[in-house]
Structures are given as structure tokens and as C-alpha cells.
C-alpha positions in Angstrom: -9.4 13.2 3.9 -6.2 15.2 3.2 -3.4 15.7 5.5 -2.8 19.0 7.3 -0.4 21.2 5.4 2.5 20.7 7.9 2.2 16.9 7.7 1.8 17.0 4.0 5.0 19.1 3.6 6.9 16.7 5.9 5.7 13.7 3.8 6.7 15.6 0.6 10.2 16.2 2.0 10.5 12.6 3.0 9.4 11.6 -0.5 12.1 13.8 -2.1 14.9 13.0 0.4 17.9 10.8 -0.6 17.6 8.6 2.5 14.8 6.2 3.3 12.4 6.9 6.2 9.7 4.3 5.7 8.5 4.5 9.3 7.8 8.2 9.4 6.1 8.0 6.0 3.9 5.3 7.5 3.1 7.4 10.6 2.1 10.4 8.4 0.0 8.2 6.1 -1.8 6.7 9.1 -3.1 10.2 9.9 -5.3 10.1 6.8 -6.6 6.5 6.4 -9.7 7.2 4.3 -7.9 6.8 0.9 -6.8 3.3 1.8 -10.3 1.7 1.9 -13.0 1.1 -0.6 -16.6 2.2 -0.2 -18.5 4.9 1.5 -16.7 5.6 4.7 -18.5 6.4 7.9 -15.3 6.3 10.0 -11.8 5.1 9.7 -8.6 4.9 11.7 -5.2 3.3 11.4 -3.1 0.9 13.4 0.6 0.7 12.8 2.7 -2.5 13.0 0.2 -5.1 14.1 2.0 -8.2 15.4 1.3 -11.6 13.8 3.1 -15.0 13.6 4.8 -13.8 10.3 5.9 -10.5 11.7 4.5 -6.9 12.0 2.2 -5.7 9.2 3.0 -2.1 8.4 -0.4 -0.5 8.4 -3.9 -1.8 9.1 -6.8 0.5 8.3 -10.1 -0.4 10.0 -13.2 1.4 8.8 -16.9 1.4 9.1 -18.2 1.2 5.5 -21.7 1.9 4.4 -22.9 -0.6 1.7 -25.5 -0.3 -1.1 -28.4 -1.1 1.4 -27.2 1.8 3.6 -26.1 -0.7 6.2 -22.8 0.0 8.0 -20.2 -2.8 8.6 -16.7 -2.9 9.9 -13.8 -3.9 7.6 -10.0 -4.0 7.9 -7.5 -3.4 5.1 -3.9 -4.6 5.5 -1.1 -2.6 3.8 2.6 -3.1 3.2 4.7 0.0 2.7 8.2 0.4 1.3 10.1 3.7 1.2 9.6 6.2 -1.7 13.3 5.7 -2.6 12.7 2.0 -3.4 12.7 1.0 -7.0 9.7 -1.1 -8.2 11.1 -2.9 -11.3 14.5 -3.9 -12.7 15.8 -5.3 -16.0 15.3 -8.9 -16.7 17.5 -10.9 -19.1 15.3 -9.8 -22.0 15.4 -6.1 -22.7 11.7 -5.9 -23.4 10.7 -7.6 -20.1 11.2 -6.3 -16.5 10.7 -8.0 -13.2 10.0 -6.7 -9.7 12.9 -5.6 -7.5 13.6 -7.5 -4.3 11.9 -4.7 -2.3 8.7 -5.2 -4.3 8.8 -9.0 -4.0 9.4 -8.6 -0.3 6.4 -6.3 0.0 4.2 -8.8 -1.9 5.4 -11.7 0.2 4.9 -9.9 3.5 1.5 -8.6 2.5 0.1 -12.1 1.6 1.5 -13.7 4.7 0.2 -10.9 7.0 -3.3 -11.0 5.4 -3.4 -14.8 5.5 -2.6 -14.8 9.2 -5.0 -12.0 10.0 -7.9 -13.7 8.2 -7.3 -16.9 10.1 -6.8 -15.4 13.5 -10.1 -14.8 15.4 -8.3 -12.7 18.1 -6.9 -10.4 15.4 -10.4 -9.7 14.2 -11.8 -9.2 17.7 -9.0 -6.8 18.5 -10.0 -4.8 15.4 -13.7 -5.1 15.9 -14.0 -7.0 12.7 -15.9 -10.2 13.3 -16.1 -11.8 9.9 -12.8 -13.1 8.4 -14.1 -12.1 5.0 -14.1 -8.5 6.1 -10.3 -8.6 6.8 -9.0 -7.7 3.4 -5.7 -7.0 1.5 -5.3 -3.3 1.0 -2.1 -3.3 -1.1 1.4 -2.1 -1.4 2.8 1.4 -1.5 6.3 1.6 -2.9 8.6 3.9 -4.8 7.9 6.9 -6.9 6.9 7.3 -10.6 10.3 8.7 -11.5 12.1 5.7 -10.0 10.0 2.9 -11.4 13.1 1.3 -12.9 16.4 0.6 -11.2 19.3 1.6 -13.5 17.0 3.2 -16.1 18.8 4.5 -19.2 15.9 6.0 -21.1 12.2 6.9 -21.1 11.6 3.9 -23.3 12.9 1.6 -20.7 10.8 3.2 -18.0 7.7 2.8 -20.3 8.5 -0.9 -20.8 8.9 -1.2 -17.0 5.4 0.3 -16.5 4.1 -2.1 -19.1 5.6 -5.1 -17.2 4.1 -3.8 -13.9 0.7 -3.5 -15.6 0.9 -7.0 -16.9 1.8 -8.2 -13.4 -1.1 -6.3 -11.9 -3.6 -7.7 -14.4 -2.6 -11.3 -13.9 -1.8 -11.2 -10.1 -2.9 -8.2 -8.2 -6.2 -7.2 -9.8 -7.7 -10.7 -9.3 -6.9 -10.5 -5.5 -7.9 -6.8 -5.1 -4.3 -5.8 -4.3 -3.7 -2.2 -4.9 -0.2 -1.1 -5.9 0.4 2.6 -5.4 3.4 4.8 -5.7 4.1 7.5 -3.1 3.3 10.1 -5.9 -0.3 8.7 -6.0 -0.5 8.9 -2.2 0.8 12.5 -2.1 -1.9 13.5 -4.7 -4.6 11.9 -2.6 -3.4 13.5 0.6 -2.8 17.0 -0.8 -4.4 19.7 1.3 -7.2 21.6 -0.5 
């Protein structure tokens, strides 16, 4: 489900702008929620800034998903967004190892707290029309752009090692918990009008 051309152009301009506008990026992304769920989608919509004990989660996508038995069920995916201008990784003390920036760590921390609260809050599930806590899932994090993976990058080799460090982090932490980590470049490609 791509965005309309005018919304896509606005998101592209926000992606390339020098200033952060995370809220407007989130509003535009909410118009095309289908790429933020997994499975055969029957219907999907987005809810922005859902209140919880730990704060407001950025984007919750609720969707009716058809399973392998052709049975439809309701699921919710919780997403945390950071602006395209945020860096993802930064240098560690060792030049061959990179660590997440504070923006990325903040996104991870927010996401796991919001998901934990949502999964344990019966009223949250009722509000979304998702009755089983196991159907309230972590969606992931959307942050940065491919060209700004690394804060203070000096070379392509450093950027490549930063991607390697992110891949290691994903394989040990994110993949096991089905946390997707996407850049805004990937989002723009998914939402590109035909």
C-alpha cells in the first residue's frame, strides 16, 4: 500500500531536510500501515501516540491478518520512530567496533517498555480490538538513513564496519524478539507510488 504522490513527496522532503520532524514523518507513515505488519493483510489502520504508563508509543498498527488456515485474526504491532536525521551507530573505543547512538538506545528502550505495558494491559487490547496478549507484538524501530548510519563517519570503511556492528546487534538481540530495524530509506522504498 504505497502513499499518494503528494504525501510521498512530502515524506521525501522531510527525509532530506536538515531539521528533524519526526512527528510529521510518523503522520505520513500512518497513512500506509500495511508495510509494518507481517502476514496476509485483510485490513490495517494506524493509531498515533497511544498512552501507557511508560509514555506514548509512537505508532501502533492494528491489522486483521489471514493465517495459513485462511482464518482472520486481529493483531497489533508497536513501533518506535526516530527522525531520518538521527544517526544509528557511533564509534566505540575500538575502531573495529561500533555501538548504538543514544537516539537508537532510547528507541529500543521505549519500544520494549511500551510493548511490555501493552501486552500486560487488558484495556489496551480491548481498545485496539485485540483480545489475546500474544497478538500484541513488537513491530520495530524506524530511525536514520542509510547515508547517516555512523555519527562522525570519516570513510566508507567505517560506515561498512558500523553496518557490520548493527548486523551483529540485530542477530543477537533484535531477530530473536522479532524486532525490525528499518531506516527511512527502506520505508521510502516501500511507500513509493507505482
